[in-house]
N, C-alpha and C positions, 0 to 999 in steps of 0.2 A: 504494500499499500505505499503511495506516496503521497504526502502532504503538499499543500499549495505552496509552501515554503521552500519545498525542495525542488519544484518544475523550475526549469531554465527554459529561457527563450533565446532564439538566435536574435543577436543584434549586429548589423553591419556598421563598422567605422573607417573613417579614412583617414589614414596617416600617412603624410608625405606623399602622396598622389598613389597610394596602395590602399585596395579594400581588403577588409578582414573581417571575418563573422566570429563572433565570441557568444558563447553560451552562458547567459546570466540569468539571475533570479530577477523576479520584478523589482523588488527592494532595492537593488543594486544597480540597476540599470541608469537611473540619472546620474549618480555617482561615476560608472564606468564612463559615460559620455563626457562627462565634465574632465575626466582624467584623461580621455582620450583627445579632447579638444587642447588640453595643456601640452600634452606631449607633442603633438602635432605642431602647435605653435613654436615649442622649445626647439624641435629638430629644423622647421624652417628657419627660425633665427641663426642656428649653427650652420645649415646648408647656405644661407646668403652671406655669411661670413666668409665661407671656404667652400666654394662651388665645386671643387674637384676632390673633395673627401669623399671616400666610400661610405656607402650606406650603413655599414657595420659600425664604423667610427662616429658617423652623425647619432645613430642610435646609443652608443655605447656614451657619448659625452652628454647626449640629452638625460640619459637616465642619471648620470652622475650628478647632473645640476638638479635635478628634482629630487634625488636621494638627498642631495646636501640641505636644499630648502627644508626638507621634511626633518632632518636631523636640526637644523636650526632651530624650527618651530618646537620641536619636541624640546630641547633644552629651554626655550623661553617659557613653556609650559610648565616645564619642572622646577626653574627658577622661582617663577610665580608662586607656584603651589608651596615651595620651601620658605618663601617669603610669608605667604598666608600662614602657614603652620607655626612660624617663628613668631609672628603678631599674636596668634591665639594663645600661644604658651605666654607670651609676656602678659596678654590680657588676663590670663587665669592667674597668674602669679599676683597681678595687681588686685585682683577680687580677693584672693585669698588672704592677702595682706590686709584688706579694707575690712573684711571679715572679723579678722584677728584684732584688730586695733578699734572697731566698733563696737565689741561685746563688752558690757559692763562688767567691772570687777568688783 
């Protein structure tokens, strides 16, 4: 028995003037199309800078650029999360201090 979540549909994408068909779930379709557009755009930028570069090199460079962007965004998110946790810890310490100083003796 297959559930609706496990069904995939064929989606055609075009990257650097080549057509590809990929099976993807309906939930992931929009994300895949967005990713394909980003990859196509990046590969076109690289190709326009170096018209004689082979397709494989263009693909590797585009993948490297996109992976670097993801890594950078991940680090930004991690740093933000760390700052939030530090702020919460500091707030908790202050609240504990205030509780101790506000209690009558």
